[in-house]
N, C-alpha and C positions, 0 to 999 in steps of 0.2 A: 880584196875587202872592202866592204862600201857598209859605212853609216845605218843605211840602209836594206834589209836583209830581206834577199829573193826568195826563199825560202829553199828546200830539195826542191828538185825537180819532179814533181808526178808523169805517170806514167799514160794519166789524161790529157797532162799539159803536151806530150809531146803529140799524141796523136790527135789535140785541136790545133797548133803551127799548122801543123803539113794539112790537113783542113782543110784551114782560112788560107795557110796559104797557095794552094790548088784554084782556089774563087778569088784571089783576090790576084792570079795572073789572069783571070779568066778574064779579058775586055764586058763582054757584056754582063758579069756576076758582078765586079768591079762596079762599074757602073748605076747597076741596079741600086747598090749599095748607098752610095754615093748620093741619088737624084733621096732615099729614103729620107738618109737624114740631112739632106737641106730642109725636103719637106717637114721634118721635126725639128728642125730649128737648130740640131747638132751641130752643122757646119757648112763655115758661107758660100756664100753662090758661086757657083762655075761653071762653066760651059764646060759638058762632058760629051755634048753630042762625040764628037770626037775624042778618044782616049786609049793610050799605048805604056800597059806596063811594062816596064822589065826588071828586070834583079839582079837586087844587087849581093842580096847576102840572107842564106835559109841558116839557122842556128839552130842548136833543139829547143832552144824558147822564147825564140823569137825571131823575126822576118823587118826585112827594111825592102823595098823597091821604089824605083824610079819612075814618074808615069806624069807623061805627056797626056796634059787634056788642052784643049779649047778648038777655035775652027774661025771660023771668015766673019765672025760679026764680035767676037772678042780673042785680041792676044795670046797666040798659047802661052805657055805656062809649063813648068815644072815641079809639080809635087813629087815629098817623098813620103809615101805609106808605112806605120811600123807597127807589125802584127806584133802580139804579145799571146800567150796562152795561156794565159788567165787576164782577171780583168783589172789590174795596173793600169790602163791604157785611157782613164778618165780619170784619174790621179794624176801625171802625167803629165795630160793634154791642159791641166789646173795651173800646178805650177809652173810651165812652160809657158799659157797665159799671163800672171801674174807676173812674169821676169819680163812680158816682154810691155806689158801697160806699164812695168815698172820702170822703167827706160832702156830693156836690151832692143827693145823695136825705134827710137827715134835716130838722129843724129849723130849720139857723141860717138865715145874709143873706140866703142864694139858692143855689136850689137848679135841676136840671134832669128834661127831665119824665123818669118811668122809663121806663129799656130792657126793653123786654118779648122779645126776641127775634129772629131770622132766619131769614128762608125765603130760601132755597139755589134754588128753583125759577125764583123772581123777582129773586132780585138784590134782595134788598130784605132792609131791617130793620124792627120794629115797634117803635114806642113810645106809653107816651099822649100825648093830645094838650097839650099845658103852656100853661096860663090866660095873659091878660096882653093888654098892647095894645105895641108900639113910643110912648116917648116921643120928642117935639118935640126934632131938633136943636141948638135954642139953648135949651132947660130944661138949665141951668144947674143946678139941683139934682138935676136927673136925672145930667146926667154924674155930677157927682160921688159918685150913687149907683152909676155904672156904675162909676166907679173902685175904689172899695171894693166892687164885685163883681169886675174881674176881680182882682182884688191876691184875692182869697178862693183864687179859681180856681186861682191860681198858687203859692199856698199850701196847696196838696193833696197826699196823699204817696200819688200816684200815681207809677208809671209808664208811660207811655203809647208809643207804638210809630208810628211811624218814628223813631228818634236820629238825629233833621237833625245835619247836621256843617255850619258856617260855610262851608265853602271851598265846600261843593254849593249854598250859596245865594248868596255870590259868583259863582259859574259861572251859575249861571240870570242872577244881575244884568246882568255882561256881556254878556252873551249879548243879553238885554233891551237894552240900551244904545246896540248896537253894529248892531240893526234899527230902534230908535227912531231913529238918526244918516241910515243913507238911505232912510230913508222922508222925515225931515224934507228933506235935498237933491235926491231927486226930487221931493216938490209944488212945492220953492222955499219949504216954514216956513221963517226964520229962530230957532234954536232959543237965541239966549241967551247959552247954553252948551256946550259939546262931550260930550256924554253916556255917547260912551267915556274922555277923560281923566275928569270925576266917575266910571266906577268903576273906575277907574284907583286913585283917590286912596283910595275904600273898602278897597282892594285891600290899599294901603299903608299901612296906619289898622290891618289885622287881628289885629296881635299885641296892642294895646292893645286891643282889642275881646274878644279870648277869655274865655269865664268860666271855670268849673266849677260856676255855677248854673241848672245847665238846673231844667225843669220844667214842669209839665203845661202847654202851648201850644198854646189854640183857633187859631191863622193864619189867619183870617179876622173878627176880632173886631170888623167897625165898626159901626153901630150895629143893627142885624138882628135878632145875637141876642139881643139885649137885652129878654125881654119882661118889663112890670111888671103887677104884678095885684097891687095894694092897696098896700102896704109891704112883698112880697114883690119879688125878682126871680126869671127865670128865664132860666136861655144855654141857647141850642136849638142846632143846626145843630154837627157833632161831623168833620165831611166830611174837615174840613185837620187836623184833632187831629191835636199829636205830643208831643215831648218835644225841646226848645229853648230858649233864650235868652229872658224873659219881655219881657224889655227888645223884642221884637220886638211880642209884642199889643198894648204899648203905644201906641210906634211906629205899628202900625198904625192903630189906631183916632184916635189923630192926623191921623196920614196921607190918612185918608177923610174925615173931616169938614172940612179943607184941601180936598181937591176937589172936595168937595161944593161947599162957599162960594164956590168958583172957578167951577164950572156956576152956579153960582141966585143969586150975587151976594150975599147975605145972612150979613151977621158973624159966625161961630163962634170967634173967638178967644178969648172968656169961659171957652164951658163948652168950647174946648179945654185952657185953662189948670185950668178947676177941677174935669178929670178928673184931669188929672197932678195936680196941687197934691193930691187924694184919695189917687192911685193909693200917689202917695208914701210921705202921713203914713201910712197902712194895711204897705207891706211894709217898712219899717224895712231897704233896700238904698241907703246914699249911694252905691254905686259906680254905682247904675243909670239918675238923670240923664242921664251925657253917651251911657249905649249908646244909649237912647231916640231920640237923638237921628239917632243911628249910623244909625238903618233906619227913625225917619220915613224920612230924607236915604232910603236906599235903594227905599223902600215911593212913597214920591214919585217915582224913575225910573223904577220900574218898570209904575208903572198910567199913570206922559207915555208908555212905548211903546206901554200895551196899548191906551191913548184912540187914541193914533197909525194904531196895524194897523189896528181893529176901525172907523175910520174914522169914530166916536162925532161928534155934531153937536156943531160948537163948538170939536173937538181944537184946530185952528190959533190958539186964541187962549188955552186952558186947555194947555196942553203945554208952550210954554215957561214957564210960569211954575212951574209944575213942577218943572221944570228947575231953574233956578235955584235956588225951594226948598230941593231938593233938593240943589245943591251950596252952598247957604247954614247948610243943615242937616250936614252931613260938615265942614265948615270949621267950625261952633261944635265939635262932640267932640272936635276938632284941638283 
């Protein structure tokens, strides 16, 4: 789950993704789109005399290409072209550019790939390729560095869109809890605790969780957005970026590590603690740790519902533990 709802996937979106993917994978078609965007001032000047698109990922709602451009007059560059089936590209690019200008494009401790522009005809954003590799989830030192990087993100002086209100997120969680309860009953899976009651508890604690300390939030800050390149860390993938309580990002990361632990049977308690300790030491917000627990429970419940809804492998075993974890997190906050 994310603070920014992507909405239900429509049949037209799927068809549009396929059509845009095919055009983006054709070098001459992609070159024409990039030239048009440069003429309109929507893409930074690039040498596209030579262009080579390569597939990275194709999903129902988005695609990613690695694109080599350049030639004799300018050094070769490796770009990312990321396209969508709807019109979200403009908002994502603007958030990305705000973060770049607010410090993630400087020589500080964390970076993001340079945003270059938007291809309206492909519903796509263009950026430089970010170097680096993902750290192992059990790497405690990397966990601490990720916590520090998240704190730097949340300290950026950038106001992203949309601004998400807590009521909207709680409404989404309530719907997910209701769906999960029905699924458990239908499949005869004992969930251990009542998801709807846990969601109701979150609603009752609403007044205690409200804060005016909104910040730039990634919205999907698991392990994959962090890329390690020597002493540098790059943050990528701003699809669900928004302005919200930064405690959500922290709780989300902890919840995703815990879910990975339950799925793979590998203990992540130490890296989870290192991540949280490093973040709290860097951010200096004494009230944030309680909110982290609250949002971790929220994400636990949301991900439990997602796993059950999709029928992911082993969900009958993992989901009840996530539901209990959600209940424990909310109790801890209360």
